[in-house]
DSSP file (Angstrom, degrees, kcal/mol; ACC not computed):
  #  RESIDUE AA STRUCTURE BP1 BP2  ACC     N-H-->O    O-->H-N    N-H-->O    O-->H-N    TCO  KAPPA ALPHA  PHI   PSI    X-CA   Y-CA   Z-CA
    1    1 A X              0   0    0      0, 0.0     2,-0.3     0, 0.0     0, 0.0   0.000 360.0 360.0 360.0 131.5  -12.9  -58.3  161.9
    2    2 A X        -     0   0    0      1,-0.1     2,-0.2    63,-0.0    63,-0.0  -0.594 360.0-127.2 -78.8 138.4   -9.4  -57.7  160.5
    3    3 A X        -     0   0    0     -2,-0.3     2,-0.1     1,-0.1    -1,-0.1  -0.508  19.3-117.1 -81.8 153.1   -8.5  -54.0  160.8
    4    4 A X     >  -     0   0    0     -2,-0.2     4,-2.3     1,-0.1     5,-0.2  -0.364  30.5-107.6 -80.9 170.4   -7.4  -52.0  157.7
    5    5 A X  H  > S+     0   0    0      1,-0.2     4,-2.7     2,-0.2     5,-0.2   0.923 121.3  56.9 -68.1 -37.8   -3.8  -50.7  157.8
    6    6 A X  H  > S+     0   0    0      1,-0.2     4,-2.5     2,-0.2    -1,-0.2   0.912 106.8  49.2 -56.6 -42.0   -5.2  -47.2  158.3
    7    7 A X  H  > S+     0   0    0      1,-0.2     4,-2.9     2,-0.2    -1,-0.2   0.928 111.2  49.6 -60.0 -42.4   -7.0  -48.3  161.4
    8    8 A X  H  X S+     0   0    0     -4,-2.3     4,-2.7     2,-0.2     5,-0.3   0.949 111.1  48.6 -65.1 -48.1   -3.9  -49.9  162.7
    9    9 A X  H  X S+     0   0    0     -4,-2.7     4,-2.5     1,-0.2     5,-0.2   0.925 114.9  46.1 -56.9 -46.0   -1.8  -46.8  162.0
   10   10 A X  H  X S+     0   0    0     -4,-2.5     4,-2.2    -5,-0.2    -1,-0.2   0.941 113.8  47.8 -60.3 -49.8   -4.4  -44.6  163.8
   11   11 A X  H  X S+     0   0    0     -4,-2.9     4,-2.2     1,-0.2    -2,-0.2   0.907 114.6  43.8 -64.4 -43.1   -4.8  -46.9  166.7
   12   12 A X  H  X S+     0   0    0     -4,-2.7     4,-1.5    -5,-0.2    -1,-0.2   0.874 112.6  52.6 -74.8 -34.0   -1.0  -47.3  167.4
   13   13 A X  H  <>S+     0   0    0     -4,-2.5     5,-2.4    -5,-0.3     4,-0.5   0.893 110.5  47.6 -66.0 -36.9   -0.3  -43.6  166.9
   14   14 A X  H ><5S+     0   0    0     -4,-2.2     3,-1.3    -5,-0.2    -2,-0.2   0.913 108.7  55.7 -73.3 -37.3   -3.1  -42.7  169.5
   15   15 A X  H 3<5S+     0   0    0     -4,-2.2    -1,-0.2     1,-0.3    -2,-0.2   0.856 107.6  49.3 -61.5 -29.9   -1.6  -45.4  171.9
   16   16 A X  T 3<5S-     0   0    0     -4,-1.5    -1,-0.3    -5,-0.1    -2,-0.2   0.551 115.6-120.8 -80.2 -10.9    1.7  -43.6  171.6
   17   17 A X  T < 5 +     0   0    0     -3,-1.3     2,-0.3    -4,-0.5    -3,-0.2   0.835  64.1 143.7  75.7  32.7    0.0  -40.3  172.4
   18   18 A X      < -     0   0    0     -5,-2.4    -1,-0.3     4,-0.0     2,-0.2  -0.803  45.4-134.3-105.4 154.0    1.1  -38.8  169.1
   19   19 A X     >  -     0   0    0     -2,-0.3     4,-2.2    -3,-0.1     5,-0.2  -0.525  31.6-106.2 -87.9 164.1   -0.7  -36.4  166.8
   20   20 A X  H  > S+     0   0    0      1,-0.2     4,-2.6     2,-0.2     5,-0.2   0.917 123.4  52.4 -56.0 -44.4   -0.9  -36.9  163.1
   21   21 A X  H  > S+     0   0    0      1,-0.2     4,-2.9     2,-0.2    -1,-0.2   0.897 107.0  51.1 -64.2 -37.6    1.6  -34.0  162.8
   22   22 A X  H  > S+     0   0    0      1,-0.2     4,-1.5     2,-0.2    -1,-0.2   0.894 113.2  45.4 -68.4 -37.6    4.1  -35.6  165.2
   23   23 A X  H  X S+     0   0    0     -4,-2.2     4,-1.5     2,-0.2    -1,-0.2   0.868 111.0  53.5 -74.0 -32.9    4.0  -38.8  163.3
   24   24 A X  H  X>S+     0   0    0     -4,-2.6     5,-2.5    -5,-0.2     4,-0.9   0.934 108.3  49.4 -59.7 -47.6    4.3  -37.0  160.0
   25   25 A X  H  <5S+     0   0    0     -4,-2.9     3,-0.3     1,-0.2    -1,-0.2   0.865 110.5  50.0 -60.9 -35.3    7.4  -35.2  161.1
   26   26 A X  H  <5S+     0   0    0     -4,-1.5    -1,-0.2     1,-0.2    -2,-0.2   0.810 115.9  43.7 -71.4 -28.9    9.0  -38.4  162.3
   27   27 A X  H  <5S-     0   0    0     -4,-1.5    -1,-0.2    -3,-0.3    -2,-0.2   0.500 110.6-120.5 -95.7  -4.1    8.2  -40.0  159.0
   28   28 A X  T  <5S+     0   0    0     -4,-0.9     2,-0.2    -3,-0.3    -3,-0.2   0.837  77.4 104.1  70.5  32.9    9.2  -37.0  156.9
   29   29 A X  S   <S-     0   0    0     -5,-2.5    -1,-0.3    -6,-0.1    -2,-0.1  -0.796  75.6 -85.3-133.1-178.7    5.8  -36.6  155.3
   30   30 A X     >  -     0   0    0     -2,-0.2     4,-1.7     1,-0.1     3,-0.2  -0.441  30.8-119.2 -85.5 159.8    2.9  -34.1  155.7
   31   31 A X  H  > S+     0   0    0      1,-0.2     4,-2.2     2,-0.2    -1,-0.1   0.766 116.6  61.2 -68.1 -22.5    0.1  -34.5  158.3
   32   32 A X  H  > S+     0   0    0      2,-0.2     4,-2.4     1,-0.2    -1,-0.2   0.857 101.3  51.9 -68.9 -35.2   -2.2  -34.7  155.3
   33   33 A X  H  > S+     0   0    0     -3,-0.2     4,-2.0     2,-0.2    -2,-0.2   0.884 110.0  48.6 -69.8 -37.6   -0.4  -37.8  154.1
   34   34 A X  H  X S+     0   0    0     -4,-1.7     4,-2.5     2,-0.2    -2,-0.2   0.922 108.8  53.5 -64.3 -44.6   -0.9  -39.4  157.5
   35   35 A X  H  X S+     0   0    0     -4,-2.2     4,-1.4     2,-0.2    -2,-0.2   0.897 107.3  51.0 -48.9 -49.8   -4.5  -38.5  157.5
   36   36 A X  H  <>S+     0   0    0     -4,-2.4     5,-3.0     2,-0.2     6,-1.2   0.876 109.1  52.1 -58.2 -40.5   -4.9  -40.2  154.1
   37   37 A X  H ><5S+     0   0    0     -4,-2.0     3,-1.7     1,-0.2    -2,-0.2   0.963 109.4  47.8 -61.2 -49.9   -3.3  -43.3  155.5
   38   38 A X  H 3<5S+     0   0    0     -4,-2.5    -1,-0.2     1,-0.3    -2,-0.2   0.732 113.3  47.8 -68.0 -19.5   -5.5  -43.4  158.5
   39   39 A X  T 3<5S-     0   0    0     -4,-1.4    -1,-0.3    -5,-0.2    -2,-0.2   0.365 112.2-121.2 -96.8   2.5   -8.6  -43.0  156.3
   40   40 A X  T < 5S+     0   0    0     -3,-1.7    -3,-0.2    -4,-0.2    -2,-0.1   0.836  78.2 125.9  58.1  35.0   -7.3  -45.7  153.9
   41   41 A X  S   <S-     0   0    0     -5,-3.0     2,-0.3     1,-0.3    -4,-0.2   0.663  83.3  -2.5 -92.4 -20.6   -7.3  -43.2  151.0
   42   42 A X  S    S-     0   0    0     -6,-1.2     2,-0.3    -9,-0.1    -1,-0.3  -0.949  73.6-126.4-158.0 175.0   -3.7  -44.0  150.3
   43   43 A X        -     0   0    0     -2,-0.3     3,-0.1    -3,-0.1    -6,-0.1  -0.878  30.9 -97.6-128.5 156.1   -1.0  -46.2  151.9
   44   44 A X        -     0   0    0     -2,-0.3     5,-0.1     1,-0.1    -1,-0.0  -0.380  55.5 -86.2 -68.5 154.9    2.6  -45.4  153.1
   45   45 A X    >   -     0   0    0      1,-0.1     3,-1.3     3,-0.1     4,-0.5  -0.308  35.8-124.7 -56.5 142.0    5.4  -46.1  150.7
   46   46 A X  G >  S+     0   0    0      1,-0.3     3,-0.9     2,-0.2     4,-0.3   0.838 111.0  56.9 -64.0 -27.9    6.5  -49.7  151.1
   47   47 A X  G 3  S+     0   0    0      1,-0.2     4,-0.3     2,-0.1    -1,-0.3   0.657 104.3  53.5 -74.0 -14.6   10.0  -48.7  151.7
   48   48 A X  G <> S+     0   0    0     -3,-1.3     4,-2.4     1,-0.2    -1,-0.2   0.526  82.5  93.0 -95.1  -5.4    8.9  -46.5  154.7
   49   49 A X  H <> S+     0   0    0     -3,-0.9     4,-2.4    -4,-0.5    -1,-0.2   0.803  81.4  52.5 -63.4 -34.4    7.0  -49.4  156.4
   50   50 A X  H  > S+     0   0    0     -4,-0.3     4,-2.3    -3,-0.2    -1,-0.2   0.928 112.7  45.6 -62.1 -44.7   10.0  -50.5  158.6
   51   51 A X  H  > S+     0   0    0     -4,-0.3     4,-2.3     2,-0.2    -2,-0.2   0.942 112.6  49.5 -60.9 -49.4   10.4  -46.9  159.9
   52   52 A X  H  X S+     0   0    0     -4,-2.4     4,-2.2     1,-0.2    -2,-0.2   0.897 111.3  50.2 -51.8 -49.6    6.7  -46.5  160.5
   53   53 A X  H  X>S+     0   0    0     -4,-2.4     5,-2.6     1,-0.2     4,-0.9   0.911 111.3  49.6 -56.4 -46.5    6.7  -49.8  162.4
   54   54 A X  H ><5S+     0   0    0     -4,-2.3     3,-0.6     1,-0.2    -2,-0.2   0.912 110.3  48.4 -58.2 -46.7    9.6  -48.7  164.5
   55   55 A X  H 3<5S+     0   0    0     -4,-2.3    -1,-0.2     1,-0.3    -2,-0.2   0.855 113.9  46.8 -63.6 -39.8    8.1  -45.4  165.4
   56   56 A X  H 3<5S-     0   0    0     -4,-2.2    -1,-0.3    -5,-0.2    -2,-0.2   0.536 114.8-118.3 -84.6  -7.7    4.8  -47.1  166.3
   57   57 A X  T <<5S+     0   0    0     -4,-0.9     2,-0.3    -3,-0.6    -3,-0.2   0.810  76.4 100.7  79.1  31.1    6.6  -49.7  168.3
   58   58 A X  S   <S-     0   0    0     -5,-2.6    -1,-0.3    -6,-0.1    -2,-0.1  -0.866  73.4 -98.9-134.0 169.1    5.6  -52.8  166.4
   59   59 A X     >  -     0   0    0     -2,-0.3     4,-2.1     1,-0.1     5,-0.2  -0.411  35.0-113.0 -79.4 168.0    7.1  -55.1  163.8
   60   60 A X  H  > S+     0   0    0      2,-0.2     4,-2.6     1,-0.2     5,-0.1   0.872 119.8  55.4 -68.2 -33.8    6.2  -54.7  160.3
   61   61 A X  H  4>S+     0   0    0      2,-0.2     5,-2.8     1,-0.2     4,-0.5   0.943 109.0  47.7 -56.3 -53.9    4.5  -58.2  160.4
   62   62 A X  H >45S+     0   0    0      3,-0.2     3,-0.7     1,-0.2    -2,-0.2   0.882 111.9  49.7 -60.7 -42.6    2.4  -56.8  163.3
   63   63 A X  H 3<5S+     0   0    0     -4,-2.1    -1,-0.2     1,-0.2    -2,-0.2   0.929 116.4  41.8 -63.4 -43.7    1.5  -53.5  161.4
   64   64 A X  T 3<5S-     0   0    0     -4,-2.6    -1,-0.2    -5,-0.2    -2,-0.2   0.462 112.2-125.4 -86.0  -0.2    0.5  -55.5  158.3
   65   65 A X  T < 5 +     0   0    0     -3,-0.7     2,-0.6    -4,-0.5    -3,-0.2   0.884  46.7 167.2  57.0  42.9   -1.3  -58.0  160.6
   66   66 A X      < -     0   0    0     -5,-2.8     2,-0.4    -6,-0.1    -1,-0.2  -0.806  14.8-166.2 -92.9 123.8    0.5  -61.0  159.2
   67   67 A X        -     0   0    0     -2,-0.6     2,-0.1    -5,-0.0     5,-0.0  -0.882  21.2-116.8-113.4 144.1   -0.1  -64.0  161.4
   68   68 A X    >>  -     0   0    0     -2,-0.4     3,-1.3     1,-0.1     4,-0.9  -0.435  27.5-116.2 -76.8 149.6    1.8  -67.2  161.3
   69   69 A X  G >4 S+     0   0    0      1,-0.3     3,-0.7     2,-0.2    -1,-0.1   0.834 115.2  59.3 -54.0 -33.5   -0.1  -70.3  160.3
   70   70 A X  G 34 S+     0   0    0      1,-0.2    -1,-0.3     4,-0.0     4,-0.1   0.827 101.0  56.5 -66.8 -28.3    0.5  -71.8  163.8
   71   71 A X  G <4 S+     0   0    0     -3,-1.3     2,-0.4     2,-0.1    -1,-0.2   0.637  87.9  91.5 -79.5 -15.3   -1.2  -68.8  165.3
   72   72 A X  S << S-     0   0    0     -4,-0.9     2,-0.0    -3,-0.7    -3,-0.0  -0.646  89.4-108.4 -82.7 134.4   -4.4  -69.4  163.3
   73   73 A X        -     0   0    0     -2,-0.4     2,-0.3     1,-0.1    -1,-0.1  -0.332  32.2-134.1 -60.3 138.3   -7.0  -71.6  165.1
   74   74 A X        -     0   0    0     -4,-0.1     2,-0.2     1,-0.1    -1,-0.1  -0.653  24.3-103.2 -90.8 148.0   -7.3  -75.0  163.5
   75   75 A X        -     0   0    0     -2,-0.3    -1,-0.1     1,-0.1     2,-0.0  -0.483  35.7-115.3 -67.7 140.8  -10.7  -76.5  162.9
   76   76 A X     >  -     0   0    0     -2,-0.2     4,-2.4     1,-0.1     5,-0.2  -0.330  24.4-113.6 -69.1 154.0  -11.9  -79.2  165.2
   77   77 A X  H  > S+     0   0    0      1,-0.2     4,-2.7     2,-0.2     5,-0.2   0.903 119.3  57.5 -54.4 -37.9  -12.3  -82.7  163.8
   78   78 A X  H  > S+     0   0    0      1,-0.2     4,-2.3     2,-0.2    -1,-0.2   0.893 107.0  47.4 -62.4 -42.7  -16.1  -82.3  164.5
   79   79 A X  H  > S+     0   0    0      2,-0.2     4,-2.0     1,-0.2    -1,-0.2   0.871 110.1  52.5 -72.4 -33.6  -16.2  -79.1  162.2
   80   80 A X  H  X S+     0   0    0     -4,-2.4     4,-2.5     2,-0.2     5,-0.2   0.937 109.6  47.9 -63.0 -46.9  -14.3  -80.8  159.5
   81   81 A X  H  X S+     0   0    0     -4,-2.7     4,-2.9     1,-0.2    -2,-0.2   0.924 111.6  51.7 -59.9 -42.7  -16.7  -83.7  159.5
   82   82 A X  H  X S+     0   0    0     -4,-2.3     4,-1.3     2,-0.2    -1,-0.2   0.896 108.1  50.5 -56.6 -43.7  -19.6  -81.3  159.4
   83   83 A X  H  X S+     0   0    0     -4,-2.0     4,-1.5     1,-0.2    -1,-0.2   0.896 112.1  47.0 -62.9 -41.2  -18.1  -79.4  156.5
   84   84 A X  H  X S+     0   0    0     -4,-2.5     4,-2.1     1,-0.2    -2,-0.2   0.884 108.4  56.6 -69.9 -38.1  -17.6  -82.7  154.5
   85   85 A X  H  X S+     0   0    0     -4,-2.9     4,-0.6     1,-0.2    39,-0.3   0.821 110.9  43.8 -65.2 -24.7  -21.2  -83.8  155.4
   86   86 A X  H  X S+     0   0    0     -4,-1.3     4,-0.7    -5,-0.2    -1,-0.2   0.762 115.2  48.8 -83.3 -29.9  -22.5  -80.6  153.9
   87   87 A X  H  X S+     0   0    0     -4,-1.5     4,-2.4     2,-0.2    -2,-0.2   0.781  97.9  66.5 -85.7 -25.2  -20.2  -80.9  150.8
   88   88 A X  H  X S+     0   0    0     -4,-2.1     4,-3.1     1,-0.2     5,-0.2   0.931  99.8  50.5 -63.8 -47.2  -20.9  -84.5  149.8
   89   89 A X  H  X S+     0   0    0     -4,-0.6     4,-2.1    28,-0.3    -1,-0.2   0.896 112.0  47.2 -57.1 -39.6  -24.6  -83.9  148.9
   90   90 A X  H  X S+     0   0    0     -4,-0.7     4,-2.6     2,-0.2     5,-0.2   0.918 112.5  49.0 -65.4 -45.8  -23.7  -81.0  146.7
   91   91 A X  H  X S+     0   0    0     -4,-2.4     4,-2.7     1,-0.2    -2,-0.2   0.939 113.8  46.6 -59.2 -48.4  -20.8  -83.0  145.0
   92   92 A X  H  X S+     0   0    0     -4,-3.1     4,-2.0     1,-0.2    -1,-0.2   0.842 111.8  51.2 -66.7 -32.3  -23.2  -86.0  144.4
   93   93 A X  H  X S+     0   0    0     -4,-2.1     4,-2.3    -5,-0.2    -1,-0.2   0.924 113.9  42.9 -68.8 -44.1  -26.0  -83.8  143.1
   94   94 A X  H  X S+     0   0    0     -4,-2.6     4,-2.9     2,-0.2     5,-0.3   0.908 113.8  52.2 -66.8 -39.2  -23.6  -82.0  140.6
   95   95 A X  H  X S+     0   0    0     -4,-2.7     4,-3.2    -5,-0.2     5,-0.3   0.954 110.3  48.3 -60.0 -46.5  -22.0  -85.3  139.6
   96   96 A X  H  X S+     0   0    0     -4,-2.0     4,-2.2     1,-0.2    -2,-0.2   0.923 114.8  45.8 -58.5 -50.1  -25.5  -86.8  138.9
   97   97 A X  H  X S+     0   0    0     -4,-2.3     4,-2.4     2,-0.2    -1,-0.2   0.943 115.0  44.8 -60.5 -51.0  -26.6  -83.8  136.8
   98   98 A X  H  X S+     0   0    0     -4,-2.9     4,-2.4     1,-0.2    -2,-0.2   0.955 116.4  45.5 -65.3 -50.4  -23.4  -83.6  134.8
   99   99 A X  H  <>S+     0   0    0     -4,-3.2     5,-3.0    -5,-0.3     6,-0.5   0.882 113.1  52.2 -59.9 -37.8  -23.2  -87.4  134.2
  100  100 A X  H ><5S+     0   0    0     -4,-2.2     3,-1.1    -5,-0.3    -1,-0.2   0.919 108.4  49.2 -63.6 -47.2  -26.9  -87.5  133.3
  101  101 A X  H 3<5S+     0   0    0     -4,-2.4    -2,-0.2     1,-0.3    -1,-0.2   0.889 113.2  47.4 -58.3 -43.2  -26.4  -84.6  130.8
  102  102 A X  T 3<5S-     0   0    0     -4,-2.4    -1,-0.3    -5,-0.2    -2,-0.2   0.493 110.7-126.6 -73.2  -8.4  -23.5  -86.5  129.2
  103  103 A X  T < 5S+     0   0    0     -3,-1.1    -3,-0.2    -4,-0.4    -2,-0.1   0.897  78.0 119.4  50.4  48.0  -25.6  -89.7  129.2
  104  104 A X      < +     0   0    0     -5,-3.0     2,-0.6    -6,-0.1    -4,-0.2   0.144  44.0  91.0-118.3  12.4  -22.9  -91.4  131.1
  105  105 A X        -     0   0    0     -6,-0.5     2,-0.2    -5,-0.1    -2,-0.0  -0.915  66.0-141.5-120.2 114.1  -24.8  -92.4  134.3
  106  106 A X     >  -     0   0    0     -2,-0.6     4,-2.1     1,-0.1     3,-0.5  -0.496  27.5-119.9 -65.0 143.1  -26.6  -95.7  134.6
  107  107 A X  H  > S+     0   0    0      1,-0.3     4,-2.5     2,-0.2     5,-0.2   0.882 111.6  54.4 -55.3 -45.7  -29.9  -95.1  136.6
  108  108 A X  H  > S+     0   0    0      1,-0.2     4,-2.0     2,-0.2    -1,-0.3   0.892 108.0  48.8 -61.3 -42.9  -29.0  -97.4  139.4
  109  109 A X  H  > S+     0   0    0     -3,-0.5     4,-2.6     2,-0.2    -1,-0.2   0.861 109.2  55.5 -64.0 -36.0  -25.7  -95.5  140.0
  110  110 A X  H  X S+     0   0    0     -4,-2.1     4,-2.9     1,-0.2     5,-0.2   0.950 108.4  46.6 -58.4 -48.5  -27.6  -92.2  140.0
  111  111 A X  H  X S+     0   0    0     -4,-2.5     4,-2.2     1,-0.2    -2,-0.2   0.869 112.3  50.6 -69.5 -34.5  -29.9  -93.4  142.7
  112  112 A X  H  X S+     0   0    0     -4,-2.0     4,-2.4    -5,-0.2    -1,-0.2   0.936 112.1  47.0 -64.5 -44.3  -27.0  -94.7  144.7
  113  113 A X  H  X S+     0   0    0     -4,-2.6     4,-2.5     2,-0.2    -2,-0.2   0.942 113.8  46.7 -65.2 -47.0  -25.1  -91.4  144.4
  114  114 A X  H  X S+     0   0    0     -4,-2.9     4,-2.5     2,-0.2    -1,-0.2   0.898 110.7  54.6 -59.2 -37.7  -28.3  -89.3  145.4
  115  115 A X  H  X S+     0   0    0     -4,-2.2     4,-2.7    -5,-0.2    -2,-0.2   0.909 107.8  49.0 -61.4 -42.7  -28.9  -91.7  148.3
  116  116 A X  H  X S+     0   0    0     -4,-2.4     4,-2.3     2,-0.2    -2,-0.2   0.941 113.0  48.2 -62.5 -44.9  -25.3  -91.1  149.6
  117  117 A X  H  X S+     0   0    0     -4,-2.5     4,-2.2     1,-0.2   -28,-0.3   0.897 111.4  48.4 -62.1 -38.6  -25.9  -87.4  149.3
  118  118 A X  H  X S+     0   0    0     -4,-2.5     4,-2.7     2,-0.2    -1,-0.2   0.923 111.2  52.0 -64.9 -43.9  -29.2  -87.6  151.0
  119  119 A X  H  X S+     0   0    0     -4,-2.7     4,-2.0     1,-0.2    -2,-0.2   0.900 111.3  45.3 -56.4 -44.8  -27.7  -89.6  153.8
  120  120 A X  H  X S+     0   0    0     -4,-2.3     4,-2.3     2,-0.2    -1,-0.2   0.868 110.1  54.1 -66.1 -37.1  -24.9  -87.2  154.4
  121  121 A X  H  X S+     0   0    0     -4,-2.2     4,-2.2     1,-0.2    -2,-0.2   0.904 109.4  51.2 -65.6 -44.3  -27.3  -84.2  154.3
  122  122 A X  H  X S+     0   0    0     -4,-2.7     4,-1.7     1,-0.2    -2,-0.2   0.911 108.9  49.4 -62.4 -42.3  -29.3  -86.0  157.0
  123  123 A X  H  X S+     0   0    0     -4,-2.0     4,-2.8     2,-0.2    -2,-0.2   0.915 110.2  50.2 -56.4 -49.0  -26.3  -86.6  159.1
  124  124 A X  H  X S+     0   0    0     -4,-2.3     4,-2.0   -39,-0.3    -1,-0.2   0.909 111.5  48.2 -60.5 -43.9  -25.3  -82.9  158.9
  125  125 A X  H  X S+     0   0    0     -4,-2.2     4,-1.2     1,-0.2    -1,-0.2   0.840 111.6  49.7 -71.3 -29.7  -28.8  -81.8  159.9
  126  126 A X  H  X S+     0   0    0     -4,-1.7     4,-1.3    -5,-0.2     3,-0.3   0.922 110.8  50.7 -73.2 -44.0  -28.8  -84.2  162.8
  127  127 A X  H  < S+     0   0    0     -4,-2.8    -2,-0.2     1,-0.2    -1,-0.2   0.862 108.3  53.3 -58.1 -37.6  -25.3  -82.9  164.0
  128  128 A X  H  < S+     0   0    0     -4,-2.0    -1,-0.2     1,-0.2    -2,-0.2   0.842 104.0  55.3 -68.4 -35.4  -26.6  -79.4  163.8
  129  129 A X  H  <        0   0    0     -4,-1.2    -1,-0.2    -3,-0.3    -2,-0.2   0.794 360.0 360.0 -67.3 -34.2  -29.6  -80.1  166.0
  130  130 A X     <        0   0    0     -4,-1.3    -1,-0.2    -3,-0.1    -2,-0.1   0.490 360.0 360.0 -66.0 360.0  -27.4  -81.5  168.8
């Protein structure tokens, strides 16, 4: 679960052993403002984020929980195939319905498309059972 900005501020402040009043004094705001930040009722001014991050001993990116794409876990090929196997039946079903409504689908093509969808759905179910 991704933490809110308020949760991050509270956690980092406590790690530093600071009270809300101490953080507020360093930031030039009231302790009520810090309390509102930590409860996600308001946010620090964007121009004050570098100072806040420095006081809390993190970068602005860390404070805002910005992760580089390289840090995000990639899906394995098996997961990608499973996703595709689940998406194809839906796509085929939608295509058959739309083309049928438009009266643009020969019956044989419709059965082929539905067959492909059913085949992919079956493969997806078999992979989930393993």
